[in-house]
C-alpha positions in Angstrom: 170.6 3.4 75.1 172.8 2.9 78.1 171.2 2.5 81.6 171.9 6.2 82.4 170.5 7.3 79.0 167.4 5.1 79.6 166.8 6.8 83.0 167.4 10.2 81.4 164.8 9.4 78.8 162.3 8.2 81.4 162.7 11.4 83.5 162.6 13.7 80.4 159.7 12.1 78.4 157.2 10.8 81.0 155.3 13.1 83.5 156.4 12.2 87.0 154.3 12.8 90.1 157.3 13.4 92.4 158.5 16.2 90.0 155.2 17.6 88.6 152.7 16.8 91.3 149.0 16.7 90.4 149.8 17.4 86.7 151.3 13.9 86.4 148.4 12.1 88.1 146.1 10.6 85.4 143.2 9.7 87.6 142.1 6.8 85.4 143.2 3.2 84.6 142.9 3.3 80.8 146.6 3.7 80.1 147.9 1.0 82.5 145.3 -1.4 81.1 146.5 -0.5 77.5 150.1 -1.0 78.5 149.5 -4.3 80.3 147.4 -5.6 77.3 150.4 -4.6 75.1 152.7 -6.6 77.4 150.4 -9.7 77.4 148.7 -8.9 80.8 151.7 -10.0 83.0 149.8 -9.0 86.2 147.6 -12.0 85.8 150.4 -14.5 85.9 151.4 -14.5 89.6 149.5 -14.1 92.9 149.6 -10.7 94.6 149.0 -8.9 97.9 147.8 -5.3 97.5 148.7 -2.6 100.1 147.3 0.9 100.5 147.2 3.5 103.3 148.3 7.0 104.2 151.2 6.0 106.4 152.9 2.6 107.0 152.2 1.0 103.6 155.9 1.0 102.7 157.0 -0.6 106.0 154.1 -3.1 105.8 154.9 -4.1 102.3 158.6 -4.7 103.1 157.7 -6.6 106.3 155.3 -9.0 104.5 157.8 -9.5 101.7 160.5 -10.3 104.2 158.3 -13.0 105.9 157.5 -14.6 102.6 161.2 -14.7 101.7 161.9 -16.4 105.0 159.2 -18.9 104.1 161.2 -19.8 101.0 159.1 -18.1 98.4 160.4 -16.0 95.4 158.9 -12.7 96.3 158.4 -9.6 94.0 158.1 -6.3 95.8 156.9 -3.1 94.1 157.1 0.2 96.1 157.5 3.9 95.4 159.1 6.4 95.4 162.7 5.3 95.5 165.3 7.0 97.7 168.6 6.6 95.9 168.2 4.3 92.9 165.2 4.0 90.5 165.6 0.2 90.7 164.6 0.1 94.4 161.0 0.3 93.2 161.2 -3.2 91.7 162.8 -6.0 93.7 162.8 -9.8 93.9 163.9 -11.2 97.3 165.4 -7.9 98.1 167.5 -7.5 95.0 166.9 -4.6 92.7 165.8 -5.2 89.1 169.0 -5.3 87.0 170.0 -2.3 84.9 169.8 -4.3 81.7 166.2 -5.4 82.5 165.2 -1.7 82.8 167.1 -0.8 79.6 165.6 -3.7 77.7 162.0 -2.9 78.8 162.3 0.7 77.7 163.9 -0.2 74.4 161.3 -2.8 73.6 158.3 -0.6 74.5 159.5 3.0 73.9 157.5 3.6 70.8 154.3 2.3 72.5 154.9 4.4 75.6 155.5 7.6 73.6 152.5 6.8 71.3 150.1 6.4 74.2 151.5 9.3 76.3 152.1 7.2 79.4 153.1 8.6 82.7 156.3 7.7 84.6 154.3 5.8 87.2 152.3 3.8 84.7 155.5 2.7 83.0 157.1 1.6 86.2 154.1 -0.4 87.2 154.0 -2.1 83.8 157.7 -2.7 84.1 157.3 -4.3 87.5 154.5 -6.6 86.4 156.4 -7.6 83.3 159.6 -8.3 85.3 157.8 -10.4 88.0 156.1 -12.4 85.3 159.3 -13.1 83.3 161.1 -14.1 86.5 158.2 -16.3 87.6 157.8 -15.0 91.1 155.8 -17.1 93.5 154.0 -14.0 94.8 154.4 -10.2 94.6 153.6 -7.5 97.2 152.3 -4.5 95.4 152.2 -1.1 97.2 149.9 1.6 95.7 151.4 4.9 94.7 148.7 7.3 95.6 145.1 6.6 96.8 143.9 3.3 95.6 140.8 3.4 93.4 142.5 5.1 90.5 146.0 4.1 91.2 147.8 2.3 88.3 148.4 -0.8 90.5 144.7 -1.3 91.0 144.3 -3.6 88.0 145.3 -6.7 90.0 143.1 -9.2 91.8 145.1 -10.0 94.9 144.8 -12.8 97.4 144.3 -10.3 100.2 144.3 -6.5 100.4 145.7 -4.4 103.3 144.9 -0.8 104.1 147.2 0.5 106.9 145.5 3.7 107.9 143.9 6.9 106.8 145.2 10.4 107.3 145.1 13.7 105.5 147.7 13.7 102.8 147.5 14.4 99.0 144.1 16.2 99.8 144.3 18.1 96.5 143.7 14.7 94.8 142.1 12.4 97.3 139.7 14.7 99.2 139.7 16.9 102.3 137.9 14.7 104.8 139.0 11.3 106.2 135.8 9.5 104.8 136.6 10.9 101.4 140.2 9.8 101.5 139.1 6.4 102.9 136.7 5.9 100.0 139.6 6.4 97.6 141.9 4.0 99.5 139.0 1.5 99.7 139.0 1.3 95.9 141.5 -1.6 96.3 138.8 -3.7 97.9 137.8 -6.4 95.4 134.7 -8.6 95.3 135.1 -11.6 97.6 138.7 -10.8 98.4 139.5 -10.3 102.1 140.6 -6.9 103.2 142.6 -6.1 106.4 142.5 -2.6 108.0 145.5 -2.1 110.3 144.0 0.8 112.4 140.4 1.4 113.4 139.1 4.9 113.2 135.4 5.8 113.9 135.2 8.1 110.9 136.6 5.7 108.3 135.5 2.3 109.6 131.9 2.7 108.3 133.3 3.6 104.8 135.4 0.4 104.7 132.5 -1.7 106.1 130.1 -0.4 103.6 132.3 -1.0 100.5 133.4 -4.4 101.8 129.7 -5.3 102.3 128.8 -4.2 98.8 131.6 -6.3 97.3 131.0 -9.2 99.6 134.6 -8.9 100.8 135.5 -10.3 104.3 136.8 -7.4 106.4 139.2 -7.7 109.3 140.1 -4.8 111.7 143.4 -5.8 113.1 143.7 -3.2 115.9 142.4 -5.7 118.5 144.9 -8.4 117.5 147.3 -9.5 120.2 150.9 -9.7 119.2 154.2 -10.5 120.8 156.3 -10.2 117.7 159.0 -7.6 117.3 160.3 -5.9 114.2 163.8 -4.6 113.4 162.2 -1.4 112.0 162.7 1.2 114.7 159.9 3.6 115.8 157.0 3.0 118.1 154.6 3.6 115.3 155.5 0.2 113.9 153.4 -1.3 116.7 150.3 -0.2 114.7 151.6 -1.6 111.4 152.5 -5.0 112.8 148.9 -5.8 113.6 147.8 -5.4 110.0 150.9 -7.3 108.8 150.1 -10.2 111.1 146.4 -10.4 110.2 147.4 -10.4 106.5 149.9 -13.3 107.1 147.2 -15.2 109.1 144.9 -15.0 106.0 147.7 -16.3 103.8 148.2 -19.2 106.2 144.5 -20.0 106.1 144.7 -20.0 102.3 147.4 -22.6 102.3 150.6 -20.6 102.1 153.2 -22.4 104.1 154.4 -19.7 106.6 155.6 -20.9 110.0 155.7 -19.0 113.2 159.5 -19.0 112.9 159.2 -17.6 109.4 157.2 -14.7 110.8 159.6 -14.0 113.6 162.7 -14.2 111.4 161.0 -12.2 108.7 159.9 -9.4 111.0 163.3 -9.1 112.7 165.3 -9.1 109.4 163.2 -6.7 107.3 166.2 -4.4 106.5 168.5 -7.3 105.8 166.0 -9.1 103.5 164.6 -6.1 101.6 167.1 -3.3 102.2 164.4 -0.8 103.3 165.7 2.6 104.3 164.3 5.8 105.9 162.1 4.4 108.7 163.5 5.9 111.9 166.9 5.1 110.4 169.8 5.8 112.7 172.7 7.4 110.8 175.0 8.3 113.7 175.4 7.9 117.5 177.5 10.9 118.8 175.4 13.0 118.3 172.5 10.6 117.5 171.3 11.2 113.9 168.0 9.8 112.8 166.1 10.3 109.5 162.5 9.3 108.7 160.3 9.7 105.7 157.2 10.9 107.7 155.7 13.7 105.7 152.2 14.5 107.0 150.5 15.4 110.2 149.7 11.9 111.3 153.3 10.8 110.6 154.8 13.7 112.5 152.5 13.1 115.5 154.1 9.6 115.7 157.6 11.0 115.2 157.3 13.6 118.0 155.9 11.0 120.3 159.0 8.9 119.6 161.3 11.9 120.1 159.9 12.5 123.6 161.4 9.2 124.6 164.9 10.1 123.4 167.4 11.7 125.8 169.4 14.6 124.4 170.6 18.1 125.3 169.5 20.0 122.2 167.3 18.9 119.3 168.4 19.9 115.8 165.8 19.6 113.0 166.9 19.5 109.4 163.6 19.8 107.5 162.2 20.5 104.0 158.9 19.9 102.3 157.2 19.7 98.9 155.0 22.7 97.9 151.6 21.1 98.3 152.0 20.1 101.9 149.5 21.5 104.4 151.9 23.4 106.6 149.1 24.9 108.7 148.4 21.3 109.9 152.0 20.2 110.1 154.1 23.1 111.6 152.1 23.5 114.8 153.2 20.0 115.8 156.9 20.8 115.7 158.7 21.6 119.0 159.5 25.2 119.5 162.6 24.6 121.6 164.6 23.0 118.7 167.2 24.5 116.4 165.9 24.5 112.8 167.8 24.1 109.5 165.3 24.7 106.7 166.1 23.3 103.3 164.6 22.5 99.9 164.7 19.0 98.4 166.2 18.9 94.9 163.0 18.4 92.9 160.7 20.7 91.0 158.0 20.4 93.7 160.5 21.3 96.5 159.3 24.2 98.7 161.7 27.1 98.7 163.7 27.1 102.0 163.2 30.9 102.5 159.4 30.5 102.2 159.5 27.6 104.7 161.7 29.6 107.1 159.2 32.6 107.0 156.2 30.3 107.5 157.8 28.4 110.3 158.7 31.7 112.1 154.9 32.4 112.4 154.8 29.2 114.6 157.9 30.3 116.6 160.1 27.7 114.9 163.4 29.5 114.4 166.4 28.7 112.3 168.4 29.4 109.1 167.5 28.6 105.5 169.9 26.7 103.3 170.0 26.3 99.6 170.5 22.6 99.7 169.7 19.6 102.0 173.4 18.7 102.2 174.4 22.2 103.4 171.6 22.2 106.0 172.7 18.8 107.3 176.4 19.7 107.4 175.7 22.8 109.4 173.6 20.8 111.9 176.4 18.3 112.3 178.9 21.2 112.8 176.7 22.9 115.5 175.5 19.8 117.3 177.3 18.6 120.5 177.9 14.9 121.2 174.9 14.8 123.6 172.5 16.4 121.1 170.0 14.8 118.6 169.8 15.6 114.9 166.5 14.7 113.0 166.4 14.8 109.2 163.0 14.7 107.5 159.9 16.4 106.3 159.9 14.6 102.9 161.1 11.4 101.3 163.1 13.6 99.0 165.0 15.2 101.9 165.9 11.9 103.4 167.0 10.6 99.9 169.7 13.2 99.8 171.2 12.1 103.2 171.0 8.3 103.3 
């Protein structure tokens, strides 16, 4: 198969969470263990850092990978979902896995994957571990897909684990309360392996402390850490992420990894250059100012609107779309009523119909037109916005993916 045919096969034959939602979530580790055993357990052949959290885990993963690159290490990075290209999920020193490596992996393991009825995510995790092992990375930064305890990435024994924060997202799978969700995320805490918590929350801290105590894992709450470092990732919310990132790097230094203060500063100020991260308060234009962000839950939007308050503009234009299972009752009240809205539907099976979103938003006095595509909504916003206005694009990773 060609690379395109290989991707078509992956989309068509393997249940995929971003398309199918809960139906694609297996909720057990049996399959990934089977696949990795079939591959010769590549995940055991290189050191790892494991990162979970409701918000900030992608930014934190890329930041840590960037610093390790600056320190001269060959760094694997596994994240999800991708924005434009499937290969963004699996990188070494910022470079996507080659097309031929994807094609070869599927060709060599297609019969096994079909026979064991693996999910899309299980296959991509196995592919990442196999690629990092073959390429002999010095270390790999592994971001969980969803939750932690039953996430397919949770078969590694990392040097250190990082949990960024806990908020209400994917409640249909992870639980309806913050302690319930924290318990799932805390599933990445391993016996005797240090765990860093970026943000302290009185409801979730006892959960982390209890599980860390049971597993004899040293625990570090990074919220009190003093930091003077800056990041090239825009958005004030990165000030919360940076503390967990720094504490994780300090632990690596203590364990003998050669990371200088200059490596840290250079790594944090060149994250986009080193890793090609997109979609975090990403500025797409200046007159009018156009910003996109992948924030997609109540906590994420709280940070976004705090950031927007600091911007100067005449009129705010909001191009937004969501996936079906989002808790709109928790999200929509946060949105400003004095903005002009362009409601759209991301081009995936889980996309929420724009007309339904428009009607729901109207009950919160959020007024605007519904558009059949993200591109149509964005183009209309660009047409209507004056030079001194501000256009925000978001609501879902999949909305941002159609614009960047």
